[in-house]
C-alpha positions as CSV (number, residue, x, y, z in Angstrom):
1,M,128.0,40.4,132.9
2,D,129.3,38.6,129.4
3,P,129.2,41.2,126.6
4,I,129.0,38.8,123.8
5,G,125.7,39.1,121.9
6,T,125.2,42.8,123.0
7,K,125.2,45.7,120.6
8,V,127.6,48.4,120.6
9,N,125.8,52.0,119.5
10,Q,123.3,50.3,118.2
11,R,124.9,48.8,115.1
12,Y,128.1,46.2,115.9
13,T,127.1,43.0,117.7
14,L,129.6,41.6,119.9
15,Q,130.5,37.8,118.7
16,A,133.8,37.1,120.5
17,E,136.4,38.4,122.8
18,L,140.2,38.5,120.4
19,G,141.9,40.2,122.9
20,R,142.4,41.8,126.2
21,G,144.7,44.8,127.2
22,G,145.9,46.8,130.5
23,M,142.8,49.2,129.6
24,A,140.8,47.5,126.8
25,T,139.4,44.8,125.4
26,V,139.1,43.6,121.2
27,Y,136.1,41.5,120.4
28,R,135.1,40.6,116.8
29,A,132.0,41.8,116.3
30,H,129.2,42.1,113.0
31,D,128.6,45.6,111.5
32,E,124.9,45.1,111.3
33,L,124.7,48.0,108.6
34,L,127.0,46.7,106.1
35,G,126.9,43.1,106.8
36,R,130.6,43.0,107.5
37,T,132.6,41.2,110.0
38,L,135.4,43.6,111.9
39,A,137.0,44.3,115.2
40,I,135.9,46.5,117.7
41,K,137.7,47.8,120.4
42,L,135.9,48.9,123.6
43,L,137.9,51.0,126.7
44,E,137.0,48.8,129.8
45,P,134.6,50.3,132.2
46,D,136.5,51.4,135.2
47,F,138.4,53.9,132.4
48,V,135.4,55.0,131.0
49,K,135.3,58.1,133.1
50,R,139.0,59.1,133.3
51,E,139.4,61.7,131.4
52,A,143.0,61.6,130.7
53,V,142.1,57.9,129.3
54,L,139.3,59.0,126.8
55,R,141.6,61.4,125.3
56,R,144.3,58.9,124.8
57,F,141.4,56.5,123.4
58,M,140.4,59.2,121.2
59,T,143.7,60.2,120.1
60,E,144.5,56.5,118.8
61,A,141.7,56.5,116.9
62,Q,142.5,59.5,114.9
63,V,146.7,58.5,114.6
64,M,145.5,55.0,113.4
65,V,142.8,56.7,111.0
66,R,145.2,59.4,109.5
67,L,148.3,56.8,108.5
68,H,145.9,54.2,106.3
69,H,149.0,52.3,105.3
70,S,148.8,48.8,103.8
71,N,150.6,47.7,106.9
72,V,148.9,49.5,109.6
73,V,145.4,48.6,110.8
74,T,142.7,50.5,109.5
75,V,140.0,52.0,111.7
76,L,136.3,52.5,110.0
77,D,134.3,54.0,113.1
78,F,134.6,55.4,116.5
79,D,132.7,56.8,118.9
80,H,132.6,57.7,122.9
81,L,129.2,57.3,123.6
82,P,127.3,55.4,125.3
83,V,130.3,53.9,125.1
84,P,133.9,54.0,123.8
85,F,134.7,52.1,120.9
86,I,137.1,52.1,117.7
87,A,135.4,49.7,114.8
88,M,138.7,48.4,112.7
89,E,139.4,46.0,110.1
90,L,139.7,42.2,111.1
91,V,143.2,40.8,110.9
92,N,142.8,37.1,111.0
93,G,146.2,35.8,110.7
94,G,146.9,36.2,114.8
95,S,150.0,37.8,115.8
96,V,153.4,37.2,115.1
97,R,153.6,36.6,119.4
98,D,151.7,33.9,118.0
99,L,153.7,32.9,115.6
100,L,157.0,32.7,117.2
101,R,155.2,30.3,120.0
102,G,154.2,28.2,117.0
103,I,155.7,24.3,117.0
104,E,157.6,25.8,113.6
105,P,159.2,28.8,114.0
106,P,159.4,31.3,110.7
107,G,161.8,30.6,107.9
108,Q,164.1,33.3,106.8
109,T,162.1,34.7,103.9
110,Q,159.0,35.2,106.3
111,A,161.1,36.5,108.9
112,L,162.1,39.2,106.4
113,D,158.9,39.7,104.7
114,I,157.4,40.2,108.3
115,I,160.2,43.2,108.9
116,D,160.0,44.6,105.8
117,G,156.1,45.3,106.2
118,V,156.6,46.2,110.1
119,L,159.6,48.4,108.7
120,S,157.2,49.9,106.1
121,G,154.5,50.7,108.3
122,L,157.2,52.3,110.8
123,I,158.2,54.5,107.9
124,R,154.6,55.8,107.2
125,T,154.0,56.2,110.9
126,H,157.3,58.3,111.6
127,A,156.5,60.8,108.3
128,A,153.3,61.5,110.3
129,G,155.3,62.2,113.7
130,I,154.0,59.6,115.4
131,I,155.9,57.2,117.6
132,H,154.4,54.0,118.6
133,R,156.2,53.6,121.6
134,D,154.9,49.7,122.1
135,I,156.2,48.1,118.9
136,K,156.6,44.2,120.1
137,P,155.4,40.6,118.8
138,A,151.8,41.0,120.3
139,N,150.9,44.3,118.7
140,I,151.7,43.3,114.9
141,L,148.8,41.1,113.7
142,L,149.0,39.0,110.1
143,T,146.5,38.3,107.2
144,D,145.2,35.4,106.6
145,A,148.2,36.0,103.6
146,G,150.9,36.8,106.0
147,V,151.0,40.6,105.5
148,P,151.6,42.1,108.9
149,K,149.7,45.3,110.5
150,L,150.8,47.1,113.2
151,T,148.2,48.2,116.0
152,D,147.3,49.3,119.3
153,F,148.2,53.3,119.0
154,G,147.2,53.5,122.5
155,I,150.5,54.9,124.1
156,A,151.7,56.6,120.8
157,R,153.2,59.5,120.7
158,D,152.1,62.3,118.1
159,A,154.3,65.2,118.0
160,T,152.0,67.1,115.6
161,R,149.2,67.2,118.2
162,E,148.3,66.9,122.0
163,R,151.9,66.6,123.8
164,H,150.4,67.0,127.4
165,L,149.0,63.2,127.9
166,T,152.5,62.0,128.6
167,R,153.2,63.2,132.3
168,S,157.1,64.8,132.2
169,N,159.3,61.6,133.6
170,A,156.2,58.7,132.5
171,V,157.4,55.2,131.4
172,L,154.9,54.2,129.0
173,G,155.2,50.6,127.2
174,T,156.4,47.2,127.7
175,P,159.7,46.7,129.4
176,A,160.6,43.8,127.4
177,F,160.7,45.8,124.7
178,M,161.3,48.7,125.8
179,A,164.1,51.0,123.9
180,P,167.0,52.1,126.8
181,E,165.9,55.7,126.1
182,Q,162.1,54.9,126.9
183,R,163.0,53.1,130.1
184,K,163.7,56.6,131.3
185,S,161.4,58.4,129.8
186,A,158.7,58.4,127.2
187,A,158.7,62.1,126.5
188,K,161.8,61.6,125.0
189,V,161.7,58.5,122.6
190,T,161.9,59.2,119.0
191,E,161.8,57.6,115.7
192,A,164.7,55.2,116.7
193,S,163.1,54.2,119.7
194,D,160.5,52.4,117.8
């Protein structure tokens, strides 16, 4: 069934699919209550009844809310009933992956601005005791003005809270972008791994 046009939580009307990951899909949506456009991340139906996945999804929303930084996507709402979702600011400029796949690569000034913004977001993230564990071009979104914003904290480790979400010796992340220590165990990563 195509979810476009349906409402989430009786408030958010799904308008278009923006991206799909292993456990969730992100949609552009309209907030009927406040009259704004935003992004909604919906957990895939196959994962809704899996307790560990639901805990990780909730942790992702809680982590992002705590960060509140200009280089991190802002969470606006969250609920897990009747369907788990995270409502976030809509970032319209594509991702760094899209930029790198373009006809013309970014210039030196643009590349340095992106790196500076990502590092600023990571400094805030690490200061909050959070390790992203999946920094890659697809998880760095760009605003229309070119401001980079970290997103997808789905496998982030929150050192201040639930350490039990990652099994011992589990490997989490995107292999092509993992630090060597992360390839051995996601539980042993540090800020340097990001």
